[in-house]
C-alpha positions in Angstrom: -14.1 39.7 9.8 -11.1 37.4 8.7 -9.3 39.6 11.6 -11.8 38.8 14.1 -10.8 35.5 13.7 -7.7 35.8 16.0 -10.2 38.0 18.0 -8.9 36.0 21.8 -12.7 34.3 22.2 -11.8 32.7 18.8 -8.3 32.2 18.7 -8.2 28.7 19.6 -10.7 27.7 17.5 -8.8 29.7 14.8 -5.4 28.2 15.4 -7.1 24.5 15.5 -8.5 25.1 12.0 -5.0 26.9 10.9 -3.4 23.1 12.2 -5.9 20.9 9.9 -4.8 23.3 7.1 -1.4 23.4 8.0 -1.0 19.3 8.1 -3.2 18.7 4.7 0.1 21.0 3.4 2.7 19.2 4.9 0.8 15.9 3.9 1.2 17.1 0.2 4.7 18.1 0.2 5.6 15.3 1.9 3.6 13.0 -1.0 5.5 15.5 -3.9 9.0 14.0 -1.6 7.8 10.1 -2.2 6.9 10.2 1.8 3.8 9.7 3.2 3.7 11.9 6.4 0.7 9.7 7.7 2.5 6.5 7.5 5.7 8.0 8.9 3.1 8.8 12.4 1.7 5.9 12.5 5.0 4.0 12.5 6.8 6.6 14.2 4.6 5.9 17.5 3.8 3.1 19.7 1.3 0.6 18.9 -2.0 2.5 20.5 -4.7 0.3 18.9 -7.4 -0.3 21.4 -7.7 -4.0 19.5 -5.3 -5.9 22.1 -7.1 -7.9 23.8 -4.3 -8.7 26.5 -4.7 -4.9 27.1 -8.0 -6.3 28.5 -6.9 -7.9 31.9 -7.5 -6.7 35.4 -4.7 -5.1 37.2 -5.4 -5.9 40.9 -3.9 -3.2 43.4 -3.5 -4.9 46.5 -4.3 -3.9 49.8 -7.4 -2.1 47.7 -11.1 -2.7 47.8 -11.5 -3.0 43.8 -9.1 -3.5 40.8 -8.3 -1.0 38.0 -9.4 -2.6 34.8 -7.1 -1.7 31.6 -10.0 -2.8 29.2 -11.7 1.1 30.5 -8.5 2.7 28.8 -8.7 0.0 25.8 -12.5 1.1 25.6 -12.1 4.5 25.7 -9.5 4.3 22.9 -11.6 2.2 21.2 -14.9 4.9 21.9 -12.1 7.7 20.1 -11.9 5.2 17.1 -8.2 4.5 17.8 -6.7 2.1 15.7 -9.8 2.5 12.9 -8.7 5.3 10.5 -4.5 6.5 10.7 -3.8 8.7 13.8 -3.0 11.9 11.6 -6.6 11.3 10.4 -7.8 11.2 14.0 -6.0 14.5 14.9 -7.7 16.5 12.2 -10.8 15.2 12.7 -10.4 16.6 16.1 -8.7 19.7 15.0 -12.0 20.4 13.0 -14.5 19.0 15.6 -13.0 21.5 18.6 -12.5 24.4 15.9 -16.3 24.1 14.3 -17.9 23.5 18.1 -16.1 26.8 19.3 -16.7 28.7 15.9 -20.6 27.8 16.5 -20.6 28.3 20.7 -18.7 31.4 20.4 -20.9 32.8 17.4 -24.3 31.5 19.4 -23.8 33.3 22.4 -22.5 36.6 21.1 -25.8 36.6 18.9 -27.5 35.1 22.6 -26.1 37.4 25.1 -24.1 39.8 22.8 -21.1 38.5 24.2 -18.9 35.6 23.3 -17.8 33.4 26.1 -14.3 33.3 27.6 -12.5 31.3 25.8 -11.7 28.6 28.6 -15.1 28.1 28.8 -16.1 27.9 25.7 -12.8 25.3 24.9 -14.7 22.5 27.4 -17.9 21.6 24.9 -15.3 22.4 22.1 -13.2 19.3 23.4 -16.1 17.3 23.6 -17.4 18.3 20.0 -13.7 17.6 19.0 -14.4 14.0 20.4 -17.5 13.5 19.1 -15.7 14.2 15.8 -13.4 11.6 16.5 -16.0 8.8 17.2 -18.4 9.1 14.7 -16.0 10.4 11.7 -13.3 8.3 12.4 -15.8 5.3 12.4 -17.4 6.2 8.8 -13.9 7.0 7.6 -13.0 3.5 8.9 -15.3 2.1 6.9 -14.2 3.6 3.6 -10.7 3.0 4.3 -10.3 0.1 6.6 -7.6 0.2 9.2 -8.1 -2.2 12.0 -6.4 -5.0 11.0 -3.3 -2.5 9.4 -3.5 -0.1 13.0 -2.7 -3.2 14.8 0.3 -5.0 13.3 3.1 -4.8 16.0 6.5 -3.3 14.4 8.6 -6.4 15.2 6.2 -7.8 12.7 8.6 -6.0 9.9 11.4 -8.0 11.1 12.4 -10.1 8.2 10.2 -8.5 5.7 11.2 -7.0 2.5 11.5 -3.5 1.5 13.1 -1.1 -0.5 14.7 2.6 0.0 12.3 5.0 -1.0 14.4 8.3 -0.1 17.8 9.1 0.5 21.0 7.3 0.8 21.4 5.0 4.0 24.4 4.9 6.1 25.6 4.6 9.4 24.3 7.5 11.7 22.6 8.6 8.8 19.4 7.0 7.9 17.0 6.8 5.1 13.6 6.2 4.3 12.3 2.8 3.0 8.9 1.5 2.5 7.6 -1.9 3.1 4.4 -3.7 2.5 2.7 -5.6 5.0 0.3 -8.8 4.5 -2.5 -6.6 4.5 -1.1 -4.3 1.5 -0.8 -1.1 3.5 2.8 0.6 3.4 4.4 1.5 5.6 7.5 3.9 6.2 10.3 3.5 8.2 13.9 5.3 9.0 16.7 2.7 8.3 20.4 1.9 8.4 22.4 -0.8 6.9 23.6 -3.1 9.7 27.2 -3.3 7.8 28.7 -0.3 9.0 30.5 0.6 5.8 27.7 0.1 3.6 25.5 2.8 1.6 22.5 1.9 0.3 20.9 4.2 -2.5 17.7 4.5 -3.7 15.3 2.4 -5.3 18.2 -0.7 -3.5 15.6 -3.8 -2.2 16.6 -4.4 1.4 15.6 -6.6 4.0 14.7 -5.6 7.9 16.8 -7.4 10.5 16.3 -5.6 13.4 14.2 -3.0 15.3 15.8 -0.2 17.9 13.6 2.2 19.2 12.1 4.6 15.6 14.7 3.3 13.0 15.5 -0.2 11.8 18.6 -2.4 10.5 18.3 -3.6 7.2 21.0 -5.4 4.6 20.8 -5.7 0.7 18.2 -8.3 -0.1 20.5 -10.9 -1.7 17.9 -12.5 -4.2 17.8 -8.7 -5.6 
């Protein structure tokens, strides 16, 4: 049976479930090293929370007979539970739904028709299964670990916040990880360099975020520490 998991009809779904195990191992390893893989992913990607009211505007197309509504995309993200739980949790839920649905479908097809479906054909309902996992399990998990408010926090709000260097020594061109906590008590991890080019800020040093440049922050030592 283990060898059959990597046969062509089951291969995409086996790889999806292997992806879940790989993410879990990486998360455990990052926790041992004092990092948070989920936090790093959330802070590295642009805000895609579906709860921003400014995205609900109608984008009118001149010369046409209709309009594209930004709220349609916004509603799709909301339906899939974006903004309710960390992004990495949604990735895991999709992989679980995709892999599980594909396995069930292929086993059922083999029992009913004595042959599995082509993997490309089986992947279509499996994608829908992944979306349903994101929708319903994402909402259930979101009730246990609320994320709605914290996910919608703009990265710009980190400017002026105090944090601490949690891993490495921050130097110009060699960023280190800093840990900051927002007003909701949620911990965020950023890569940061010192604003003073000659400075080297060691692990455990309190800092203040003074600007953001892409995925990295520029920090100064906390003068009150």
